[in-house]
Backbone of each chain as nested JSON, in Angstrom:
{
  "chains": [
    {"id": "A", "residues": [
      {"number": 1, "name": "MET", "atoms": {"N": [10.824, 8.331, -2.851], "CA": [9.733, 8.266, -1.858], "C": [10.321, 8.045, -0.473]}},
      {"number": 2, "name": "ASN", "atoms": {"N": [9.639, 8.545, 0.531], "CA": [10.114, 8.322, 1.896], "C": [9.6, 6.991, 2.454]}},
      {"number": 3, "name": "ASP", "atoms": {"N": [10.037, 6.672, 3.688], "CA": [9.702, 5.373, 4.277], "C": [8.198, 5.171, 4.443]}},
      {"number": 4, "name": "ILE", "atoms": {"N": [7.497, 6.239, 4.825], "CA": [6.051, 6.102, 5.051], "C": [5.342, 5.784, 3.741]}},
      {"number": 5, "name": "ALA", "atoms": {"N": [5.778, 6.413, 2.654], "CA": [5.168, 6.146, 1.348], "C": [5.419, 4.688, 0.935]}},
      {"number": 6, "name": "TRP", "atoms": {"N": [6.642, 4.197, 1.13], "CA": [6.947, 2.803, 0.786], "C": [6.183, 1.824, 1.666]}},
      {"number": 7, "name": "TYR", "atoms": {"N": [6.081, 2.164, 2.955], "CA": [5.302, 1.327, 3.867], "C": [3.855, 1.237, 3.376]}},
      {"number": 8, "name": "THR", "atoms": {"N": [3.331, 2.366, 2.887], "CA": [1.953, 2.391, 2.388], "C": [1.805, 1.508, 1.151]}},
      {"number": 9, "name": "VAL", "atoms": {"N": [2.801, 1.544, 0.245], "CA": [2.766, 0.676, -0.944], "C": [2.675, -0.79, -0.514]}},
      {"number": 10, "name": "GLY", "atoms": {"N": [3.511, -1.189, 0.44], "CA": [3.496, -2.572, 0.924], "C": [2.177, -2.927, 1.592]}},
      {"number": 11, "name": "ALA", "atoms": {"N": [1.659, -1.996, 2.402], "CA": [0.41, -2.254, 3.125], "C": [-0.766, -2.383, 2.158]}},
      {"number": 12, "name": "VAL", "atoms": {"N": [-0.808, -1.528, 1.137], "CA": [-1.893, -1.604, 0.147], "C": [-1.777, -2.911, -0.638]}},
      {"number": 13, "name": "ALA", "atoms": {"N": [-0.547, -3.282, -1.027], "CA": [-0.318, -4.548, -1.737], "C": [-0.827, -5.719, -0.898]}},
      {"number": 14, "name": "ALA", "atoms": {"N": [-0.454, -5.757, 0.376], "CA": [-0.836, -6.856, 1.265], "C": [-2.353, -6.905, 1.452]}},
      {"number": 15, "name": "THR", "atoms": {"N": [-2.975, -5.737, 1.583], "CA": [-4.424, -5.679, 1.782], "C": [-5.153, -6.197, 0.538]}},
      {"number": 16, "name": "LEU", "atoms": {"N": [-4.717, -5.739, -0.652], "CA": [-5.38, -6.166, -1.894], "C": [-5.282, -7.679, -2.08]}},
      {"number": 17, "name": "THR", "atoms": {"N": [-4.105, -8.257, -1.83], "CA": [-3.962, -9.697, -2.064], "C": [-4.599, -10.512, -0.932]}},
      {"number": 18, "name": "SER", "atoms": {"N": [-4.472, -10.057, 0.325], "CA": [-5.081, -10.81, 1.436], "C": [-6.592, -10.917, 1.279]}},
      {"number": 19, "name": "PHE", "atoms": {"N": [-7.207, -9.828, 0.799], "CA": [-8.664, -9.792, 0.653], "C": [-9.094, -10.12, -0.785]}},
      {"number": 20, "name": "GLY", "atoms": {"N": [-8.183, -10.725, -1.555], "CA": [-8.439, -10.962, -2.98], "C": [-9.648, -11.823, -3.271]}},
      {"number": 21, "name": "PHE", "atoms": {"N": [-9.97, -12.772, -2.374], "CA": [-11.097, -13.669, -2.66], "C": [-12.436, -13.125, -2.17]}},
      {"number": 22, "name": "VAL", "atoms": {"N": [-12.439, -11.946, -1.56], "CA": [-13.708, -11.396, -1.063], "C": [-14.716, -11.167, -2.193]}},
      {"number": 23, "name": "PRO", "atoms": {"N": [-14.332, -10.561, -3.334], "CA": [-15.327, -10.402, -4.41], "C": [-15.858, -11.751, -4.923]}},
      {"number": 24, "name": "GLN", "atoms": {"N": [-14.99, -12.769, -4.962], "CA": [-15.439, -14.103, -5.393], "C": [-16.441, -14.685, -4.382]}},
      {"number": 25, "name": "ILE", "atoms": {"N": [-16.186, -14.473, -3.099], "CA": [-17.116, -14.93, -2.059], "C": [-18.47, -14.236, -2.21]}},
      {"number": 26, "name": "LEU", "atoms": {"N": [-18.427, -12.91, -2.408], "CA": [-19.681, -12.159, -2.555], "C": [-20.456, -12.641, -3.782]}},
      {"number": 27, "name": "LYS", "atoms": {"N": [-19.725, -12.941, -4.869], "CA": [-20.401, -13.425, -6.088], "C": [-21.025, -14.808, -5.854]}},
      {"number": 28, "name": "MET", "atoms": {"N": [-20.295, -15.705, -5.157], "CA": [-20.853, -17.034, -4.859], "C": [-22.095, -16.892, -3.999]}},
      {"number": 29, "name": "TRP", "atoms": {"N": [-22.01, -16.0, -3.008], "CA": [-23.136, -15.799, -2.094], "C": [-24.348, -15.259, -2.831]}},
      {"number": 30, "name": "ARG", "atoms": {"N": [-24.11, -14.302, -3.739], "CA": [-25.195, -13.621, -4.457], "C": [-25.865, -14.558, -5.459]}},
      {"number": 31, "name": "THR", "atoms": {"N": [-25.048, -15.312, -6.203], "CA": [-25.599, -16.135, -7.284], "C": [-25.945, -17.554, -6.836]}},
      {"number": 32, "name": "LYS", "atoms": {"N": [-25.415, -17.986, -5.668], "CA": [-25.565, -19.371, -5.19], "C": [-25.079, -20.375, -6.255]}},
      {"number": 33, "name": "SER", "atoms": {"N": [-24.182, -19.933, -7.112], "CA": [-23.708, -20.796, -8.2], "C": [-22.177, -20.79, -8.217]}},
      {"number": 34, "name": "VAL", "atoms": {"N": [-21.582, -21.983, -8.283], "CA": [-20.113, -22.073, -8.227], "C": [-19.562, -22.974, -9.343]}},
      {"number": 35, "name": "ARG", "atoms": {"N": [-20.41, -23.232, -10.348], "CA": [-20.043, -24.217, -11.369], "C": [-18.69, -23.936, -12.024]}},
      {"number": 36, "name": "ASP", "atoms": {"N": [-18.411, -22.649, -12.318], "CA": [-17.188, -22.307, -13.047], "C": [-16.002, -22.018, -12.134]}},
      {"number": 37, "name": "VAL", "atoms": {"N": [-16.228, -22.059, -10.814], "CA": [-15.141, -21.765, -9.867], "C": [-14.285, -23.018, -9.689]}},
      {"number": 38, "name": "SER", "atoms": {"N": [-12.963, -22.852, -9.683], "CA": [-12.061, -23.987, -9.49], "C": [-11.807, -24.224, -7.995]}},
      {"number": 39, "name": "PRO", "atoms": {"N": [-12.286, -25.367, -7.436], "CA": [-12.01, -25.649, -6.024], "C": [-10.525, -25.949, -5.796]}},
      {"number": 40, "name": "ILE", "atoms": {"N": [-9.834, -26.407, -6.854], "CA": [-8.401, -26.699, -6.706], "C": [-7.624, -25.41, -6.478]}},
      {"number": 41, "name": "THR", "atoms": {"N": [-8.013, -24.337, -7.178], "CA": [-7.373, -23.031, -6.937], "C": [-7.554, -22.627, -5.475]}},
      {"number": 42, "name": "ILE", "atoms": {"N": [-8.771, -22.776, -4.938], "CA": [-9.005, -22.387, -3.54], "C": [-8.173, -23.269, -2.607]}},
      {"number": 43, "name": "LEU", "atoms": {"N": [-8.185, -24.599, -2.829], "CA": [-7.417, -25.527, -1.982], "C": [-5.912, -25.248, -2.07]}},
      {"number": 44, "name": "GLN", "atoms": {"N": [-5.44, -24.928, -3.277], "CA": [-4.007, -24.643, -3.454], "C": [-3.618, -23.388, -2.663]}},
      {"number": 45, "name": "PHE", "atoms": {"N": [-4.499, -22.363, -2.67], "CA": [-4.238, -21.159, -1.871], "C": [-4.299, -21.471, -0.37]}},
      {"number": 46, "name": "VAL", "atoms": {"N": [-5.25, -22.323, 0.053], "CA": [-5.327, -22.709, 1.473], "C": [-4.008, -23.35, 1.905]}},
      {"number": 47, "name": "ALA", "atoms": {"N": [-3.508, -24.303, 1.086], "CA": [-2.251, -24.98, 1.408], "C": [-1.082, -23.985, 1.417]}},
      {"number": 48, "name": "GLY", "atoms": {"N": [-1.011, -23.154, 0.376], "CA": [0.101, -22.203, 0.255], "C": [0.113, -21.189, 1.384]}},
      {"number": 49, "name": "VAL", "atoms": {"N": [-1.063, -20.608, 1.663], "CA": [-1.159, -19.573, 2.698], "C": [-0.88, -20.172, 4.088]}},
      {"number": 50, "name": "SER", "atoms": {"N": [-1.317, -21.429, 4.31], "CA": [-1.015, -22.1, 5.588], "C": [0.497, -22.231, 5.774]}},
      {"number": 51, "name": "LEU", "atoms": {"N": [1.196, -22.608, 4.698], "CA": [2.66, -22.692, 4.786], "C": [3.302, -21.324, 4.988]}},
      {"number": 52, "name": "TRP", "atoms": {"N": [2.695, -20.279, 4.396], "CA": [3.191, -18.913, 4.635], "C": [3.083, -18.545, 6.119]}},
      {"number": 53, "name": "VAL", "atoms": {"N": [1.982, -18.973, 6.77], "CA": [1.83, -18.697, 8.211], "C": [2.963, -19.385, 8.98]}},
      {"number": 54, "name": "VAL", "atoms": {"N": [3.21, -20.68, 8.648], "CA": [4.288, -21.434, 9.305], "C": [5.638, -20.734, 9.082]}},
      {"number": 55, "name": "TYR", "atoms": {"N": [5.865, -20.313, 7.825], "CA": [7.123, -19.638, 7.496], "C": [7.231, -18.293, 8.237]}},
      {"number": 56, "name": "GLY", "atoms": {"N": [6.107, -17.593, 8.373], "CA": [6.08, -16.332, 9.125], "C": [6.433, -16.531, 10.589]}},
      {"number": 57, "name": "VAL", "atoms": {"N": [5.961, -17.646, 11.166], "CA": [6.304, -17.966, 12.557], "C": [7.813, -18.2, 12.659]}},
      {"number": 58, "name": "HIS", "atoms": {"N": [8.353, -18.924, 11.667], "CA": [9.807, -19.142, 11.628], "C": [10.564, -17.813, 11.548]}},
      {"number": 59, "name": "LEU", "atoms": {"N": [10.078, -16.902, 10.688], "CA": [10.724, -15.585, 10.528], "C": [10.455, -14.667, 11.724]}},
      {"number": 60, "name": "ARG", "atoms": {"N": [9.494, -15.053, 12.586], "CA": [9.008, -14.195, 13.676], "C": [8.565, -12.839, 13.145]}},
      {"number": 61, "name": "ASP", "atoms": {"N": [7.886, -12.876, 11.974], "CA": [7.447, -11.629, 11.34], "C": [5.935, -11.511, 11.487]}},
      {"number": 62, "name": "PRO", "atoms": {"N": [5.455, -10.615, 12.372], "CA": [4.013, -10.515, 12.617], "C": [3.221, -10.114, 11.375]}},
      {"number": 63, "name": "VAL", "atoms": {"N": [3.83, -9.345, 10.466], "CA": [3.102, -8.927, 9.257], "C": [2.803, -10.143, 8.384]}},
      {"number": 64, "name": "VAL", "atoms": {"N": [3.807, -10.997, 8.164], "CA": [3.611, -12.207, 7.349], "C": [2.571, -13.116, 8.009]}},
      {"number": 65, "name": "ILE", "atoms": {"N": [2.67, -13.27, 9.333], "CA": [1.738, -14.146, 10.055], "C": [0.305, -13.622, 9.947]}},
      {"number": 66, "name": "ILE", "atoms": {"N": [0.105, -12.356, 10.291], "CA": [-1.254, -11.811, 10.371], "C": [-1.89, -11.71, 8.984]}},
      {"number": 67, "name": "ALA", "atoms": {"N": [-1.131, -11.208, 7.991], "CA": [-1.683, -11.079, 6.628], "C": [-2.137, -12.447, 6.122]}},
      {"number": 68, "name": "ASN", "atoms": {"N": [-1.357, -13.484, 6.402], "CA": [-1.703, -14.802, 5.886], "C": [-2.799, -15.481, 6.705]}},
      {"number": 69, "name": "LEU", "atoms": {"N": [-2.906, -15.161, 7.99], "CA": [-4.04, -15.671, 8.78], "C": [-5.351, -15.058, 8.284]}},
      {"number": 70, "name": "VAL", "atoms": {"N": [-5.309, -13.771, 7.924], "CA": [-6.5, -13.119, 7.36], "C": [-6.877, -13.796, 6.045]}},
      {"number": 71, "name": "SER", "atoms": {"N": [-5.871, -13.992, 5.172], "CA": [-6.102, -14.709, 3.902], "C": [-6.719, -16.072, 4.154]}},
      {"number": 72, "name": "LEU", "atoms": {"N": [-6.169, -16.788, 5.132], "CA": [-6.616, -18.154, 5.401], "C": [-8.089, -18.182, 5.817]}},
      {"number": 73, "name": "ALA", "atoms": {"N": [-8.468, -17.235, 6.686], "CA": [-9.869, -17.163, 7.126], "C": [-10.787, -16.916, 5.928]}},
      {"number": 74, "name": "ILE", "atoms": {"N": [-10.365, -16.038, 5.026], "CA": [-11.177, -15.709, 3.847], "C": [-11.261, -16.914, 2.911]}},
      {"number": 75, "name": "LEU", "atoms": {"N": [-10.129, -17.606, 2.728], "CA": [-10.101, -18.766, 1.836], "C": [-10.944, -19.916, 2.378]}},
      {"number": 76, "name": "ILE", "atoms": {"N": [-10.923, -20.112, 3.7], "CA": [-11.741, -21.177, 4.295], "C": [-13.223, -20.841, 4.117]}},
      {"number": 77, "name": "THR", "atoms": {"N": [-13.567, -19.553, 4.232], "CA": [-14.944, -19.119, 3.952], "C": [-15.318, -19.435, 2.505]}},
      {"number": 78, "name": "ALA", "atoms": {"N": [-14.394, -19.136, 1.571], "CA": [-14.649, -19.402, 0.146], "C": [-14.852, -20.905, -0.086]}},
      {"number": 79, "name": "LEU", "atoms": {"N": [-14.016, -21.721, 0.557], "CA": [-14.11, -23.174, 0.389], "C": [-15.44, -23.696, 0.936]}},
      {"number": 80, "name": "PHE", "atoms": {"N": [-15.836, -23.176, 2.106], "CA": [-17.107, -23.552, 2.716], "C": [-18.264, -23.211, 1.769]}},
      {"number": 81, "name": "LEU", "atoms": {"N": [-18.257, -21.994, 1.221], "CA": [-19.341, -21.589, 0.317], "C": [-19.333, -22.419, -0.961]}},
      {"number": 82, "name": "TYR", "atoms": {"N": [-18.122, -22.746, -1.45], "CA": [-18.048, -23.585, -2.654], "C": [-18.804, -24.89, -2.431]}},
      {"number": 83, "name": "PHE", "atoms": {"N": [-18.53, -25.571, -1.313], "CA": [-19.181, -26.869, -1.076], "C": [-20.653, -26.7, -0.681]}},
      {"number": 84, "name": "ARG", "atoms": {"N": [-20.97, -25.549, -0.071], "CA": [-22.361, -25.241, 0.256], "C": [-23.214, -25.14, -0.999]}},
      {"number": 85, "name": "PHE", "atoms": {"N": [-22.664, -24.522, -2.054], "CA": [-23.455, -24.252, -3.256], "C": [-23.162, -25.211, -4.402]}},
      {"number": 86, "name": "PHE", "atoms": {"N": [-22.23, -26.132, -4.176], "CA": [-21.891, -27.083, -5.231], "C": [-23.061, -28.022, -5.482]}},
      {"number": 87, "name": "LYS", "atoms": {"N": [-23.427, -28.152, -6.752], "CA": [-24.498, -29.082, -7.113], "C": [-23.902, -30.189, -7.964]}},
      {"number": 88, "name": "LYS", "atoms": {"N": [-24.209, -31.409, -7.606], "CA": [-23.735, -32.526, -8.421], "C": [-24.388, -32.457, -9.795]}},
      {"number": 89, "name": "ALA", "atoms": {"N": [-23.626, -32.771, -10.81], "CA": [-24.118, -32.67, -12.198], "C": [-25.253, -33.677, -12.449]}}
    ]},
    {"id": "B", "residues": [
      {"number": 1, "name": "MET", "atoms": {"N": [14.13, -27.64, 12.852], "CA": [14.428, -27.811, 11.412], "C": [15.656, -26.962, 11.046]}},
      {"number": 2, "name": "ASN", "atoms": {"N": [16.405, -27.437, 10.09], "CA": [17.567, -26.654, 9.664], "C": [17.175, -25.627, 8.593]}},
      {"number": 3, "name": "ASP", "atoms": {"N": [18.16, -24.82, 8.178], "CA": [17.88, -23.726, 7.254], "C": [17.321, -24.22, 5.92]}},
      {"number": 4, "name": "ILE", "atoms": {"N": [17.865, -25.345, 5.443], "CA": [17.408, -25.841, 4.143], "C": [15.939, -26.265, 4.222]}},
      {"number": 5, "name": "ALA", "atoms": {"N": [15.544, -26.906, 5.341], "CA": [14.15, -27.315, 5.521], "C": [13.239, -26.079, 5.55]}},
      {"number": 6, "name": "TRP", "atoms": {"N": [13.638, -25.034, 6.28], "CA": [12.831, -23.81, 6.336], "C": [12.759, -23.125, 4.979]}},
      {"number": 7, "name": "TYR", "atoms": {"N": [13.88, -23.104, 4.278], "CA": [13.91, -22.518, 2.933], "C": [12.912, -23.249, 2.036]}},
      {"number": 8, "name": "THR", "atoms": {"N": [12.854, -24.586, 2.204], "CA": [11.939, -25.389, 1.4], "C": [10.482, -25.047, 1.718]}},
      {"number": 9, "name": "VAL", "atoms": {"N": [10.179, -24.87, 3.022], "CA": [8.814, -24.462, 3.414], "C": [8.429, -23.154, 2.712]}},
      {"number": 10, "name": "GLY", "atoms": {"N": [9.327, -22.18, 2.748], "CA": [9.059, -20.89, 2.1], "C": [8.901, -21.03, 0.592]}},
      {"number": 11, "name": "ALA", "atoms": {"N": [9.763, -21.854, -0.006], "CA": [9.731, -22.025, -1.461], "C": [8.445, -22.729, -1.908]}},
      {"number": 12, "name": "VAL", "atoms": {"N": [8.022, -23.742, -1.128], "CA": [6.778, -24.444, -1.467], "C": [5.588, -23.496, -1.288]}},
      {"number": 13, "name": "ALA", "atoms": {"N": [5.583, -22.733, -0.203], "CA": [4.519, -21.741, 0.028], "C": [4.429, -20.77, -1.148]}},
      {"number": 14, "name": "ALA", "atoms": {"N": [5.573, -20.228, -1.553], "CA": [5.606, -19.238, -2.637], "C": [5.144, -19.86, -3.957]}},
      {"number": 15, "name": "THR", "atoms": {"N": [5.548, -21.111, -4.204], "CA": [5.167, -21.779, -5.453], "C": [3.654, -22.019, -5.489]}},
      {"number": 16, "name": "LEU", "atoms": {"N": [3.091, -22.524, -4.369], "CA": [1.65, -22.795, -4.316], "C": [0.832, -21.532, -4.552]}},
      {"number": 17, "name": "THR", "atoms": {"N": [1.216, -20.429, -3.901], "CA": [0.401, -19.216, -4.048], "C": [0.671, -18.515, -5.392]}},
      {"number": 18, "name": "SER", "atoms": {"N": [1.931, -18.518, -5.861], "CA": [2.221, -17.876, -7.158], "C": [1.46, -18.544, -8.294]}},
      {"number": 19, "name": "PHE", "atoms": {"N": [1.354, -19.877, -8.225], "CA": [0.685, -20.622, -9.294], "C": [-0.771, -20.932, -8.934]}},
      {"number": 20, "name": "GLY", "atoms": {"N": [-1.318, -20.214, -7.946], "CA": [-2.651, -20.525, -7.435], "C": [-3.767, -20.44, -8.468]}},
      {"number": 21, "name": "PHE", "atoms": {"N": [-3.617, -19.567, -9.454], "CA": [-4.704, -19.405, -10.43], "C": [-4.599, -20.352, -11.618]}},
      {"number": 22, "name": "VAL", "atoms": {"N": [-3.556, -21.184, -11.644], "CA": [-3.399, -22.106, -12.783], "C": [-4.58, -23.082, -12.899]}},
      {"number": 23, "name": "PRO", "atoms": {"N": [-5.043, -23.718, -11.787], "CA": [-6.216, -24.609, -11.94], "C": [-7.458, -23.868, -12.436]}},
      {"number": 24, "name": "GLN", "atoms": {"N": [-7.635, -22.61, -12.005], "CA": [-8.778, -21.822, -12.491], "C": [-8.653, -21.544, -13.983]}},
      {"number": 25, "name": "ILE", "atoms": {"N": [-7.436, -21.252, -14.438], "CA": [-7.188, -21.018, -15.867], "C": [-7.501, -22.281, -16.664]}},
      {"number": 26, "name": "LEU", "atoms": {"N": [-7.039, -23.434, -16.166], "CA": [-7.281, -24.699, -16.875], "C": [-8.777, -24.989, -16.945]}},
      {"number": 27, "name": "LYS", "atoms": {"N": [-9.493, -24.672, -15.851], "CA": [-10.941, -24.902, -15.846], "C": [-11.654, -23.978, -16.836]}},
      {"number": 28, "name": "MET", "atoms": {"N": [-11.244, -22.706, -16.885], "CA": [-11.854, -21.767, -17.844], "C": [-11.59, -22.238, -19.27]}},
      {"number": 29, "name": "TRP", "atoms": {"N": [-10.355, -22.696, -19.507], "CA": [-9.971, -23.136, -20.853], "C": [-10.768, -24.371, -21.273]}},
      {"number": 30, "name": "ARG", "atoms": {"N": [-10.95, -25.302, -20.31], "CA": [-11.619, -26.573, -20.602], "C": [-13.118, -26.374, -20.826]}},
      {"number": 31, "name": "THR", "atoms": {"N": [-13.737, -25.55, -19.979], "CA": [-15.202, -25.407, -20.04], "C": [-15.644, -24.256, -20.938]}},
      {"number": 32, "name": "LYS", "atoms": {"N": [-14.714, -23.33, -21.263], "CA": [-15.058, -22.105, -22.018], "C": [-16.174, -21.331, -21.319]}},
      {"number": 33, "name": "SER", "atoms": {"N": [-16.305, -21.506, -20.011], "CA": [-17.387, -20.858, -19.276], "C": [-16.806, -20.142, -18.063]}},
      {"number": 34, "name": "VAL", "atoms": {"N": [-17.192, -18.88, -17.876], "CA": [-16.621, -18.09, -16.776], "C": [-17.707, -17.379, -15.976]}},
      {"number": 35, "name": "ARG", "atoms": {"N": [-18.959, -17.811, -16.151], "CA": [-20.084, -17.086, -15.563], "C": [-19.941, -16.864, -14.057]}},
      {"number": 36, "name": "ASP", "atoms": {"N": [-19.457, -17.891, -13.332], "CA": [-19.392, -17.798, -11.869], "C": [-18.073, -17.239, -11.353]}},
      {"number": 37, "name": "VAL", "atoms": {"N": [-17.134, -16.952, -12.273], "CA": [-15.82, -16.436, -11.864], "C": [-15.941, -14.937, -11.615]}},
      {"number": 38, "name": "SER", "atoms": {"N": [-15.334, -14.446, -10.527], "CA": [-15.366, -13.019, -10.221], "C": [-14.201, -12.304, -10.897]}},
      {"number": 39, "name": "PRO", "atoms": {"N": [-14.481, -11.431, -11.905], "CA": [-13.384, -10.679, -12.537], "C": [-12.769, -9.666, -11.567]}},
      {"number": 40, "name": "ILE", "atoms": {"N": [-13.555, -9.242, -10.555], "CA": [-13.021, -8.265, -9.587], "C": [-11.923, -8.924, -8.748]}},
      {"number": 41, "name": "THR", "atoms": {"N": [-12.126, -10.207, -8.377], "CA": [-11.069, -10.936, -7.665], "C": [-9.789, -10.969, -8.497]}},
      {"number": 42, "name": "ILE", "atoms": {"N": [-9.918, -11.274, -9.795], "CA": [-8.716, -11.326, -10.647], "C": [-8.068, -9.95, -10.738]}},
      {"number": 43, "name": "LEU", "atoms": {"N": [-8.882, -8.897, -10.978], "CA": [-8.346, -7.532, -11.082], "C": [-7.696, -7.076, -9.78]}},
      {"number": 44, "name": "GLN", "atoms": {"N": [-8.323, -7.456, -8.646], "CA": [-7.769, -7.072, -7.34], "C": [-6.395, -7.728, -7.128]}},
      {"number": 45, "name": "PHE", "atoms": {"N": [-6.263, -9.006, -7.55], "CA": [-4.958, -9.666, -7.466], "C": [-3.946, -9.035, -8.428]}},
      {"number": 46, "name": "VAL", "atoms": {"N": [-4.386, -8.642, -9.63], "CA": [-3.471, -7.98, -10.572], "C": [-2.927, -6.698, -9.937]}},
      {"number": 47, "name": "ALA", "atoms": {"N": [-3.818, -5.899, -9.338], "CA": [-3.391, -4.643, -8.706], "C": [-2.472, -4.93, -7.521]}},
      {"number": 48, "name": "GLY", "atoms": {"N": [-2.864, -5.887, -6.666], "CA": [-2.08, -6.191, -5.471], "C": [-0.702, -6.737, -5.802]}},
      {"number": 49, "name": "VAL", "atoms": {"N": [-0.662, -7.696, -6.737], "CA": [0.605, -8.331, -7.11], "C": [1.532, -7.317, -7.814]}},
      {"number": 50, "name": "SER", "atoms": {"N": [0.945, -6.401, -8.614], "CA": [1.757, -5.354, -9.252], "C": [2.428, -4.484, -8.202]}},
      {"number": 51, "name": "LEU", "atoms": {"N": [1.67, -4.126, -7.152], "CA": [2.264, -3.327, -6.067], "C": [3.319, -4.13, -5.311]}},
      {"number": 52, "name": "TRP", "atoms": {"N": [3.114, -5.478, -5.169], "CA": [4.147, -6.321, -4.547], "C": [5.443, -6.28, -5.366]}},
      {"number": 53, "name": "VAL", "atoms": {"N": [5.335, -6.245, -6.694], "CA": [6.542, -6.159, -7.541], "C": [7.27, -4.841, -7.257]}},
      {"number": 54, "name": "VAL", "atoms": {"N": [6.491, -3.745, -7.219], "CA": [7.07, -2.418, -6.933], "C": [7.746, -2.429, -5.557]}},
      {"number": 55, "name": "TYR", "atoms": {"N": [7.046, -3.019, -4.585], "CA": [7.595, -3.084, -3.224], "C": [8.854, -3.953, -3.188]}},
      {"number": 56, "name": "GLY", "atoms": {"N": [8.85, -5.046, -3.953], "CA": [10.029, -5.912, -4.053], "C": [11.233, -5.183, -4.635]}},
      {"number": 57, "name": "VAL", "atoms": {"N": [10.979, -4.305, -5.621], "CA": [12.065, -3.499, -6.199], "C": [12.624, -2.563, -5.126]}},
      {"number": 58, "name": "HIS", "atoms": {"N": [11.725, -1.964, -4.335], "CA": [12.151, -1.112, -3.225], "C": [13.015, -1.89, -2.233]}},
      {"number": 59, "name": "LEU", "atoms": {"N": [12.576, -3.138, -1.905], "CA": [13.328, -3.97, -0.949], "C": [14.598, -4.549, -1.581]}},
      {"number": 60, "name": "ARG", "atoms": {"N": [14.729, -4.44, -2.91], "CA": [15.812, -5.088, -3.683], "C": [15.85, -6.582, -3.373]}},
      {"number": 61, "name": "ASP", "atoms": {"N": [14.644, -7.188, -3.274], "CA": [14.551, -8.61, -2.941], "C": [14.131, -9.387, -4.19]}},
      {"number": 62, "name": "PRO", "atoms": {"N": [15.07, -10.131, -4.798], "CA": [14.744, -10.83, -6.05], "C": [13.639, -11.873, -5.889]}},
      {"number": 63, "name": "VAL", "atoms": {"N": [13.519, -12.489, -4.707], "CA": [12.471, -13.503, -4.5], "C": [11.089, -12.855, -4.588]}},
      {"number": 64, "name": "VAL", "atoms": {"N": [10.907, -11.729, -3.885], "CA": [9.616, -11.021, -3.928], "C": [9.315, -10.563, -5.354]}},
      {"number": 65, "name": "ILE", "atoms": {"N": [10.331, -10.037, -6.044], "CA": [10.121, -9.534, -7.409], "C": [9.729, -10.678, -8.345]}},
      {"number": 66, "name": "ILE", "atoms": {"N": [10.516, -11.746, -8.35], "CA": [10.296, -12.824, -9.326], "C": [8.998, -13.579, -9.029]}},
      {"number": 67, "name": "ALA", "atoms": {"N": [8.745, -13.931, -7.758], "CA": [7.517, -14.658, -7.415], "C": [6.291, -13.861, -7.862]}},
      {"number": 68, "name": "ASN", "atoms": {"N": [6.333, -12.538, -7.656], "CA": [5.165, -11.734, -8.009], "C": [5.064, -11.464, -9.503]}},
      {"number": 69, "name": "LEU", "atoms": {"N": [6.202, -11.429, -10.218], "CA": [6.134, -11.317, -11.68], "C": [5.528, -12.584, -12.282]}},
      {"number": 70, "name": "VAL", "atoms": {"N": [5.865, -13.752, -11.713], "CA": [5.255, -15.011, -12.166], "C": [3.745, -14.968, -11.93]}},
      {"number": 71, "name": "SER", "atoms": {"N": [3.353, -14.572, -10.703], "CA": [1.924, -14.414, -10.389], "C": [1.242, -13.49, -11.388]}},
      {"number": 72, "name": "LEU", "atoms": {"N": [1.888, -12.367, -11.674], "CA": [1.284, -11.347, -12.534], "C": [1.036, -11.907, -13.934]}},
      {"number": 73, "name": "ALA", "atoms": {"N": [2.009, -12.654, -14.461], "CA": [1.848, -13.253, -15.795], "C": [0.658, -14.221, -15.793]}},
      {"number": 74, "name": "ILE", "atoms": {"N": [0.531, -15.013, -14.728], "CA": [-0.569, -15.981, -14.628], "C": [-1.912, -15.253, -14.504]}},
      {"number": 75, "name": "LEU", "atoms": {"N": [-1.936, -14.195, -13.699], "CA": [-3.181, -13.447, -13.501], "C": [-3.621, -12.731, -14.771]}},
      {"number": 76, "name": "ILE", "atoms": {"N": [-2.658, -12.21, -15.532], "CA": [-3.01, -11.537, -16.789], "C": [-3.566, -12.564, -17.779]}},
      {"number": 77, "name": "THR", "atoms": {"N": [-3.008, -13.771, -17.765], "CA": [-3.552, -14.859, -18.589], "C": [-4.997, -15.163, -18.17]}},
      {"number": 78, "name": "ALA", "atoms": {"N": [-5.236, -15.238, -16.845], "CA": [-6.584, -15.506, -16.332], "C": [-7.56, -14.405, -16.763]}},
      {"number": 79, "name": "LEU", "atoms": {"N": [-7.11, -13.15, -16.677], "CA": [-7.965, -12.019, -17.049], "C": [-8.296, -12.071, -18.544]}},
      {"number": 80, "name": "PHE", "atoms": {"N": [-7.278, -12.383, -19.354], "CA": [-7.467, -12.503, -20.798], "C": [-8.504, -13.588, -21.117]}},
      {"number": 81, "name": "LEU", "atoms": {"N": [-8.366, -14.751, -20.478], "CA": [-9.311, -15.858, -20.721], "C": [-10.709, -15.488, -20.232]}},
      {"number": 82, "name": "TYR", "atoms": {"N": [-10.779, -14.771, -19.104], "CA": [-12.095, -14.352, -18.604], "C": [-12.832, -13.557, -19.688]}},
      {"number": 83, "name": "PHE", "atoms": {"N": [-12.155, -12.558, -20.248], "CA": [-12.84, -11.715, -21.232], "C": [-13.024, -12.44, -22.568]}},
      {"number": 84, "name": "ARG", "atoms": {"N": [-12.139, -13.396, -22.857], "CA": [-12.265, -14.208, -24.073], "C": [-13.549, -15.047, -24.019]}},
      {"number": 85, "name": "PHE", "atoms": {"N": [-13.868, -15.586, -22.832], "CA": [-14.995, -16.521, -22.721], "C": [-16.248, -15.879, -22.121]}},
      {"number": 86, "name": "PHE", "atoms": {"N": [-16.139, -14.606, -21.745], "CA": [-17.289, -13.93, -21.15], "C": [-18.394, -13.76, -22.196]}},
      {"number": 87, "name": "LYS", "atoms": {"N": [-19.594, -14.169, -21.828], "CA": [-20.741, -13.991, -22.728], "C": [-21.716, -13.018, -22.085]}},
      {"number": 88, "name": "LYS", "atoms": {"N": [-22.13, -12.045, -22.878], "CA": [-23.125, -11.089, -22.355], "C": [-24.432, -11.837, -22.093]}},
      {"number": 89, "name": "ALA", "atoms": {"N": [-25.097, -11.441, -21.016], "CA": [-26.341, -12.147, -20.617], "C": [-27.433, -11.915, -21.669]}}
    ]}
  ]
}
């Protein structure tokens, strides 16, 4: 494969994983129910992706920084919706 | 910060995100309930992480390859448990 094809593989990979929580957000929004969703998974991704942003700044790599900032915005939205729809047992 | 400190930031970031679905897996296993979990989110991560492995092979970067193979194994476990505990409405 040529460079453009490989670049596309990386870009598609980054897009799929950065936007990975969007279907979960849409499901939470639609059902208003989050009982089976793990908030620890969301918090662990928030922590991990935040460190990826810091590491991207260290690497001075705009792709790592921007992809992870997009992830972070989506994850914070997911966390907000989780607590919005969480019902005490 | 020195190189070892930065390496640690990257390693912690990679560990947190690679193992991000473990709390969700434990919750599915404990509750046997997956009604609010989005299977599309899991499938989207499976597709994205698989492409990251392919891209890592292209880059000949063992860190990208191994971190994403670990993610992939965890995500396939999550997908398996989702369908194991999925109940038709």
